[in-house]
MARKE-353084 format. One record per atom (N, C-alpha, C): residue in one letter; x, y, z. Coordinates in steps of 0.2 Angstrom, whole numbers, plus 2048, in hexadecimal, padded with zeros to 3 digits. Layout:
N
AXYZ ...
This chain:
263
M8047FA800 M800800800 M806807800 K80380B7FC K8068127FB K806816802 R80B818805 R80B81C80A R808824808 R80682780C R80582E80B R80B832809 P80A836804 P81083B802 P812840808 F81884180A F81A84680D F81F84C80B S82085280D S82485680C S82A857812 L830856810 L835859815 L835860815 V834864819 V83586B81A V83A86D81F I83E87181D I844873820 I84387B820 I84487F825 I847886827 I84D887827 A85188B824 A85788C825 A85B893823 R861894826 R86589A823 R86B899826 N870899820 N877898821 N877890824 A87588B822 A875884822 A87987F81E A87C882819 A87F87E814 A882879816 A88787881B A88A87281E A88586D820 L88086F823 L87C86B827 L877867823 L87486A81D L86F868819 L870861815 P876860813 P877859810 P874853814 D87785381A D87684D81F D86E84D821 C86B853822 C864853823 C86085181D I861852816 I85E852811 I85F849810 A865847810 A866841810 A86383C813 S86283E819 S85E83981E S85783881D V85483B818 V84E83B816 V84C83980F P85083480D P84F833805 P848831802 G84482F807 G83D82E803 G838833803 A83B83A804 A83683E805 A8338417FD D82D8437FE D82A8437F7 D82B84A7F5 E82E84F7F9 E82F8567F7 E8348587FD V83985C7FB V83E85F7FF V83D8677FE L83A86A804 L839871803 L83E875808 L84387A806 L84687E80A L84388680A V842887810 V84088E811 V846892814 D849897810 D84F899810 D84E8A1813 S8518A3819 S84F8AA81B S8558AF81A G8598AE815 G85D8B2813 G8648B0813 S8668A9812 S86D8A7812 S8728AB80F T8788AC811 T87E8B080E T8848AA80C D8838A480E D88789E80C D88489B805 T886894805 T8838917FF T87D88C800 T87988E805 T87488A807 T86E889802 V86D88E7FE V86788E7F8 V86B8897F3 A87188A7F1 A8748867EB A87487E7EE V87687D7F4 V8768767F7 V8708737F8 A86B8767F9 A8658747FA A8618727F2 E8628777ED E8618757E7 E8638707E3 R86A86F7E4 R86F8697E3 R86C8627E5 L86A8637EC L86685C7EF L86085C7ED G85C8607E8 G85685E7E6 G84F8627EA A8528667ED A84D86A7F3 A8498707EE R8438727F0 R8418787ED R84287D7F3 V8458837F0 V8468887F4 V84188E7F3 I83F8917F9 I83B8967FA I83E89B7FF H83F8A27FD H8418A6802 H83D8A9805 Q83D8AB80C Q8398AE811 Q83C8B1816 D83C8B9816 D83F8BC81C D83D8B9822 W8428B9828 W8408B582D W83A8B7830 L8368B4834 L82F8B7837 L8308B483F G8358B0840 G8358AD847 G8338A6845 Y8358A384B Y83589B849 Y82E898847 G82989984D G82289784C G820899844 P82089F843 P81D8A283D P8218A0836 Q8278A0837 Q82C89D831 Q82A896830 K829890834 K82888A834 K820889832 R81B88D834 R81688D831 R81488F82A F818895829 F819897822 F81B89081E A82188D81F A82488881A A81F88281A A81B881820 A81787A81F A81187C81A L810882819 L80A884815 L80C88480E Q81288580D Q815884806 Q81587E803 A816879808 A818871805 A81286F801 R81486C7FC R8108687F6 R80C8627FA H80D8607FF H80A85A803 H80885C80A D80285980C D7FF85B812 D803857819 W806852817 W80A84F81C W81185281D I813856823 I819859822 I81D856827 L824855825 L82A853829 L82E85982A S82E85D82F S830864831 S836863835 L83D864831 L843863835 L848869834 D84B86A839 D85186F839 D85786C835 A85B871833 A86086E82E A86586B833 D86586C839 D86A86883D D867862840 E86286083D E85F85983F E85F85483A R85E84D83C R85E848836 R85B84183A L85983F836 L855838838 L85A831838 T85982E83D T85D82783C T859822839 P85C81D835 P858818832 P852816835 E85281483C E84C812840 E846817841 L84881E840 L843823840 L840824839 R844823834 R84282382E R83C81D82B A83F81882E A83A81182D A833813830 S834815837 S82D81783A S82981B838 I82C821835 I828826830 I82582382A E82981E827 E82681B821 E820817823 Q820814829 Q81C80F82A Q81581482C T816818830 T81181C833 T80C82082D L80F821828 L80C825822 L80981F81E L80781981F L80481481C L7FD813820 P7F881181C P7F7811816 P7F5817814 S7F581A80B S7F281F809 S7EB82080B P7E782680C P7E182780D P7DC827807 P7D6824808 P7D3823801 P7D18297FD G7D38277F7 G7D282E7F3 G7D78327F1 G7DD8317F5 G7E38357F4 G7E483A7F9 E7EA83D7F8 E7EB8427FF E7E78497FD G7E484C802 G7E1852802 G7D9850801 T7D684A800 T7CF849800 T7CD846805 T7D1842809 T7CF83F810 T7D3840815 V7D184181B V7D5841821 V7D383B825 D7D8837826 D7D683082B D7D7833830 G7D0831834 G7CE83483A G7D282F83F N7D482983D N7D8825842 N7E0827841 Q7E382B83E Q7E982D83D Q7EB833842 P7F0832846 P7F183884A P7F383E847 A7F3844849 A7F384A846 A7FA84B845 A7FF849849 A80584B849 A80884584E Y81084584D Y814841850 Y819844854 L81C84185A L82184385D L82783F85B L82D84285A L83383E859 L83884085F P83B83A861 P83F83A867 P84783D864 R848843865 R84E846863 R855846867 R85A844865 R860843868 R866848867 N86684C86C N86B85186B N87284F86C R876852868 R87E851868 R88185886B F885856870 F88785D873 F88E85B876 M892860874 M89985F877 M89D85A874 G89A85686E G89E85186A G89A84A86D R89584B872 R892845874 R88A844873 W88783E870 W88083E870 W87D83D876 L87A841879 L877841880 L87183B880 R871839886 R86D833887 R86783588D H868839890 H86483B896 H862842897 G85F84589C G85E84C89E G85B850899 E85C855897 E858858891 E85985688A G85F85388A G862851883 G85F84B880 Y85B846884 Y857840881 Y85383E886 P84E83B884 P84A83C87E P84684387E D848849879 D84684F879 D84184E874 W83A84E875 W83584B871 W83385286D C833850867 C832857863 C82C85585F A82885985C A822858857 A82685A850 R82685684C R829857845 R82685483F L82184F840 L81D84C83B L81684E83C F813850838 F80B853839 F807854832 D802854833 D7FC85582D D7FA85C82E R7FC861829 R7FB867829 R7F386982A R7EF864828 R7E8866827 R7E586682F R7E9862834 R7E786183A R7ED86483F A7F186783D A7F6869842 A7FC86E83E N7FF873842 N80387883F N80787B844 W80B87F844 W810882848 W80B88984B S80D889852 S80B88F855 S80E895853 L80E89B854 L8108A1852 L8158A3857 D8178A085C D81D8A2860 D8228A385D P8268A985E P82C8AB85B P8338A685C V8318A3863 V83689E865 V833899869 H836893869 H83288D86C H82C88C86A E82B88C865 E82688A861 E824884862 K81C883862 K81987D863 K81487985E L81487485C L80F873857 L80887185B E804875857 E7FD87485A E7F886F856 A7F686985A A7F2865856 A7EB864856 D7E7864852 D7E0862853 D7DF85B852 G7E2856857 G7E0850857 G7E684D85B P7E684685B P7EB84385F P7F284385E V7F6842862 V7FE843860 V80183C862 A80583A85E A80883485F A810834860 R81282E862 R81B82E862 R81C82985E L82382B85B L826826856 L82D823858 D82E81D856 D834819858 D83A81D854 G84181B857 G84581D852 G849824854 D84E827854 D85182D857 D852832851 L850839853 L85383F84F L859842851 L85D84284E L864843850 L86484B84F H86684F854 H866856854 H86E859856 E87185B851 E87885E852 E877865855 S87586585C S87386B860 S878871861 E87F86F860 E884875860 E88987585B Q88B87A859 Q891879855 Q89787D858 G89787B85E G89D87E863 G898881868 L89A88286F L897885874 L89688D873 A89B890870 A89A89786E A89389886B D893894865 D88D896861 D886892865 Y88688D868 Y88188B86D Y880890872 L884893875 L88189887A L87F89E876 D8828A1871 D87E8A586D D8788A586B K87789F869 K87089C867 K86A89E86E Q86D89C874 Q86A89C87A Q8698A387C N86E8A787B N86C8AE87C N8688B1879 H8678B0871 H8618B286E H85A8AF86F Y85A8A9871 Y8538A6873 Y8518A9879 T8568AB87E T8538AD884 T8518B5883 D8548B987E D8518BF87C D84A8BD87A L8498BA875 L8428B9872 L83D8B6877 Q83F8B387C Q83B8B1881 Q8388B6885 A83E8BB888 A83C8C088C A8388C588A E8388C6882 E8338CA87E E82D8C787E R82D8C187D R8268BD87D R8228BE883 M8268BC888 M8228BD890 M8208C3891 L8248CA88F L8228D088F L81B8D188B A81B8CE885 A8158D0882 A80E8CD884 A8108C7888 A80B8C388A A8088C7891 G80C8CB893 G80B8CE89A G80C8CB8A0 K8128C889F K8148C38A5 K8188C98A9 R8188C78AF R81D8CB8B3 R8228C98B6 F8288CD8B7 F82D8CA8BA F82C8C78C1 S8308C08C2 S82E8BF8C9 S8368BC8CB M8378BE8D1 M83E8BD8D3 M83E8B58D6 M8398B28D8 M8388AC8DA M8398A78D5 K8368A98D0 K8378A48C9 K83E8A58C6 M8418AB8C6 M8488AB8C3 M84C8A78C8 L84B8A68CF L8508A38D2 L84E89B8D2 T8478998D3 T8478938D3 T84688D8CC S8448918C8 S84288E8C0 S84988B8BF P85088E8C0 P85688A8BE P8578858C2 V8568858C8 V85787F8CF V85387A8CC A84C87B8CA A8488758C9 A84A8728C2 R84C8758BE R84E8738B8 R85486F8B9 F8598718BC F85F86D8BE F85D8658C1 V8598678C6 V8568608CB V85385B8C6 K84E85E8C2 K84A85A8BD K8508568B9 F85485A8B4 F8578588AF F85E8548B2 Y8608578B6 Y8678548B8 Y86784D8BD F86184F8C1 F8618488C6 F85B8438C4 L8558478C3 L84F8428C2 L84F83F8BA R8528438B6 R8538408AF R85B83E8AE R85E83E8B3 R86483A8B2 R86A83D8AE G8698448AD G86E8478A8 G8758478AB F8778448B2 F87D8448B4 F88183E8B0 L87D8388AE L8808338AA L8838358A3 D88183C8A1 D88583D89B D88B84189C G88E8418A2 G8958438A4 G89484B8A3 L89A84E8A1 L89B8558A1 L89785989C P896855895 P89285888F P88A859894 G888853897 G88285489B G88085A89F L88685B8A3 L8868608A9 L8868668A5 V88A8688A0 V88B86F89D V88586F899 H88086B895 H87B86B892 H87586E898 I87486A89D I86F86C8A1 I8718728A4 A8778748A6 A87987A8AA A8778818A5 I87888089F I87788689A I86F886899 G86C88089A G86488089A G8618848A1 C8658838A6 C8628878AC C86388F8AC L86B8908A8 L86C8968A8 L86689A8A3 T86589889E T85F89B89A T85989B89E S8578978A3 S8518988A6 S85189E8AB F85989F8AE F8598A58B2 F85A8AB8AD L85C8AB8A7 L85D8AF8A3 L8558B48A1 K8538AF89E K84B8B289C K8488B68A1 Y8488B58A6 Y8458B98AC Y8488BF8AD A84E8BE8AD A8548C48AE A8538C98A8 K8528C78A2 K8518CB89D K8498CE89D L8458CA8A0 L83E8CD8A0 L83D8D38A4 R8428D28A9 R8428D98AF R8458DD8AC E84B8DD8A7 E84E8E28A4 E8498E68A0 L8458E289C L8408E6896 L83B8E989A Q8398E68A0 Q8338EA8A4 Q8368F08A7 A83D8F08A9 A83F8F68AC A8418FC8A6 R8418F98A0 R8428FE89A R83B902899 Q8368FE89B Q82F90189A Q82D90789E H8329098A3 H83190D8A8 H8359138A8 
């Protein structure tokens, strides 16, 4: 039985070095779509050489950019990956199996009520040269496969969520994530993310809380280092969780700074 067709959708900017492994890990995709937000390297040329359809879209924020990209795809089933992610063979086989059988009448004419609207993939993060197996590093469940007729990305500018009108299931096999290209790069990203988080909290009317600023990093450390056994990942696990705790602290500190500027 023929499976449902799906589009591999990637948003990227200056990701020429990462794209080949990402696209090669999904050889069965019925379409590869790259939405580029203004690369100054060879990202577009590499994507086109690998058979991708490329669309330019100025950066809208993570959620809006991914939503825009999903709506440009040719197929309703979307596999949304970042350029630094790739499928293991086990996960690829799980996706292929999940998309069987095709709905009666072909794509776009019938929605199978028994089919989940979206699927979570267990992401394994590589950090400081080590594939993490515990803590925040694994399994980092991420929504990546979905039917855009019943699910799509939220409009959050950072830490976007997949909003599904239907059940969400889990798949077997790992999604491999090259989460950092060196500690300096990783810290730059976290600094940017906390800027966006603080701005979103301010826009939502949330007020600074000294208690949350002090307790959220501690709670995060206890949860992921001890309860989720992050200590088993050695020094990379400790550093990964420590940076996560720092971001919990910084988003509240930055919220306080933004509120002070309003007065």
